[in-house]
N, C-alpha and C positions, 0 to 999 in steps of 0.2 A: 504494501500498499504505498502511495506518496508520500511524502513529509503532510505537506496541507493538507491534503485525505484525510488523514490519519489523526492531524490535530483538531478538523474540522468532528470528526468522529469521539474525541473524547471528548470536548468540549457539547456535545448532544448527549452523551455519558453522564457528565458531572451535573449535579443536583445538591442544590442548598438544604442542610435539615431536613425536614419533611416535606419542606412546599415542594407536591414533583403531582403529577397526576399518572402513578404507574398502580394499574390496579390490586388492592388490599386482599382482591377475595383466590389472589393466585395461589392453584391448590397446586404443591410440587409433588406430587405423588402422580406412578403409572399404573402400577400394583402395591400399595399402602399394606406393612411400611417393606417392602423388600426391592421393591424397584423406584428409583422416585424419575422424577420428567428434563427432561435436559441434562442432563449424567450420565457418567457411564459408573456400569454395577460389572463388579468381578463375580463370578460363580464358578468355582475351585474345589478339589478336590482328585484323588486317587483314580489314575486312570482306569474305563473298566467300569464305575460306580453306580452309572448312572446317568451324569448327568445334561447328556443332551436329553435323557427321557423326562426330566426335571423342566427342562428349557420351554420342551415344546409343550410339557403339561399347562404351564404359563403362560406362554403365546396364544394357546386355545384359549382358554379365558379371557385372556386378552381381545380377541378379535373377537370377540363372541359378548364382552362384558360384563359375562357371569362373573361368581365373588370365588375366590381361590380356593381349595379344600371349603369353603364354603364356611371362612373366616373370614377371605382377607378382601375387601372390596378391591376391583378396579377402580380406580378416577379417572382415567382418560383410554377408553375402547377406540379401537380405530385396526389399519390396517399392522401386520409385522411380517417383517421383512427377516428371514430366519436365512444363512450361510450360511452352505458346510462342504466343509474343506474335508473330513473326514469319509467319506461313503458319497459313492456314486449311486446316481436317481435311482437306481432299479436296485438298491440297497435301504435308503433311506426312508424310499417309497413305505416298506414295507411295515418301518413306525410308527407314518400315519396310520397306515391300515388296522394298524392295533390305538391308535388313541380315537379312532375314529371309531368302534363298536357304543366310546360312553360321551360320543360330541356331537353334535350336529356336526354339518357339511360348516364350514369356515372361510365363506371370501378371502377372510380378513386376513388369513394364514398362505404368507405368499412367500413361497420359496425357491431357494436355488441351490444346487450343487454347483461348486468349482470344477467339478470332476468330470462333468460332463464333457462327450467329445468334443461342444462346439467349442470349448473353450480353452486357448491355447493359450494360457499368458501364467503367469505364478501370478497369485493372490495375496504379493503382498503388498499393503499400502505404502510403505515409502519405498526406497530406492536410495543407492549411497549417487552421488554426481559430479563428480571430479573429486571435491576435498567436505563438501557438506552432504545432507540427504534433501531430498526432493519426493512431491507424492509421488506416485507410478501413475503409471494408465489406469491402471484398473482402482483406484482412487478416485479420480476422474467418472471412470466409469459405474462407482458406484454412486456417485455422488448425483449424476446423473438419474439412474435410479432413483436415488431418495429426492428427489427433484419431481419426478413422475408418482410415486409411489405413495407421499407422503406418508411414508408411518411413523405410528408411536415410538415404538423400539424395531431395533437393527440387528440381529442375535448375528453376533460370531466363533462359529465352532471348529477352529480352538487359535487360540490366543498366538501362540505358535507356527498357524499357520499364514494368517495375516498379517503378524507380525514382520517375519522374514527374514530379522537381524539377531543381535546378540543380545537375548535374554536379560543378561549378567551387567551390560552397558547402562550404566542411569539418561545419558547424555541422551542417545538412543531411543531407551524407552519412550524419557521426554516428550519427544520427538514426536513418538507414533499417538500418547496420549493427548499431546499435542490437535493434533487432524483428529481424533472424535470430535474435540470439545467445540472444534470447529462446524465442523456437521454438525452437534448439540446447537451451534448457535445459529450456524443461516436458516437452518432448516426442523428447529423446533423438535428435534426429536432424542429420541435416549435411546443407548449401547450396551446390553448385554454382553458379556465376552468370556466364554467357560474356556477356563485351563485347565490344566495336568498338571496334580502335584507332581516333586521331586522323586530320585528315592529313597534319601531321608525320610520325604512324610510316610514313605511308604511303612518303612519300618520304624513309624512310630503310629500304628495306626490305632495305641490305645489313645493318644493325644486329642481329645477332642479338637483344639487348635492346631492342625498342621500345620509344621512350617511351610512359606510361602519363596514358591521355585522362582529363580529371577532375581532381576534388579523391585528393588521395593516400594521404587516409582508408581511402579503398576498400582501398586495397593494404597499407595500414598495418594492418588489422583482420582481416583475411583473414590466416588461418594457411598458407595457402597459395596459389601464383601461379604461373601452368602456362602458357606461350609457344605458341604455335600459330602454324604458319607454314609458306605453301607452297612453294615451292622453286622455280623451273625450272629445272633443269638444262642442257637441250636442246634445242631442237624436239621440242614432243611431250611428252617423258621431265619428268613432277617427281615434289619427294618430301616426302614433311609431314612437319616436325621440333618437337619439342616441346622443350620447356627449360623443366627444373624453377627459376623465379628464386631461388621464395621456397617455402621449408619450413621452418617450425619446431619438429615434434617429429624425433628422431631417426632412425636407420634406416638400415642397414648395403647395405640395396637401392639409398639411393641412387648407389653406385657402379658402376648399372646404367643410370646417368643420366651420360652423358658431359656433361662443361661447356660445350662447344660445343653441345650436341642430342644429340635417339636422333633417330637418321632410316629412316623408314618408307615403305613403300608403301603405296598407296590403290588396294582393290584393288574395284571396283562400290559399295564403302556401308561396307570396316570395312578396316581395318589391318592393315597384316601387318607381324612386324622378321626383316627378311632381311641376316643377313650380310652377303653378296658385298654388298648392294646399299645396305646403308648404308657402305660403306669407298668406293663408285665415288661417292656421294653428298655426301658428304663433302668428298673428290679435286674433283667438280668442282661447286663452292660455293665452292671456295676456289680451284680456277683459274679462275670466273669470276668472281668480285670483285678477283682480281688485277689481269683484262684491263681491269675497269669503272675502278677506282680511275687506271689508264694513260691510260686514255680520258677521264679527267675529266679529268686534270694536260694531258694535249694541248690538249680544249677552252678549258679557262681559260687554258691559253697563248696559244692562236690568236684566244680576246676579247679581250684583254689588249690595252694597247699598247706596242710594240715596244722594248725597251730598249736600253741599251747590251751591257748581257749577252748578249742576245740579235742580237750584229748579229756 
């Protein structure tokens, strides 16, 4: 932006005290209290845990304007753009076949697989040009589609595919997040970015707040972070758990998300909240954690050298 234009823009965006005609009824949510409006939300968890299923479930609720899990209201319903770089169309559509057993037809769910035979470019949104970074051709194409569709939410599944640079570089991560924020400002949309956890997180599955892979800039510059876990309760019985690890906007509905996480059933493609199951899952997970700690302590003792205290 030219210097004079930037100065004029800054002038227009500057106000004195509260004497300003800004809409006080502005609602900061798309899906309260999980996905804020005109912001970036990170949804992360271990690979294969079910993050894509969870995001599709939320997207269908948003597209149809239905409350999610019967608990969380959709504040901005409308088109949702889902971009998957993980699955070819023939595989991704099978997910939708499963979801459609529980939801009606949803013309607001608009999806693209970047593995489609017609797309022959890298989906990274930013690339190096000379000594600096610039938006990629795919970024320009995505912005054009956003202009056409006018989505309330854009889903990127997953970060590693659409970022494409060094995840550990704070500089590169900051540039990527600025590109997303540029789109939220220009087009009044929001982003949900799926992120796979690292091997350290896989080794620490008993810890609820799994370590974050890559630069902390991704987490710091997102307005919300949801952790998703697939919890084994007993043989053949699993719960899905979500933890709202970060949320920068106030919502009284956060009280419905316990600090230890919200336990859900996963039934054939959608998530269901059942109070009795949630109580059972919480109790069972705590029991398994206690057993695991005792087992680990015993193994460490057996692997160590015998000391006088052991005699």
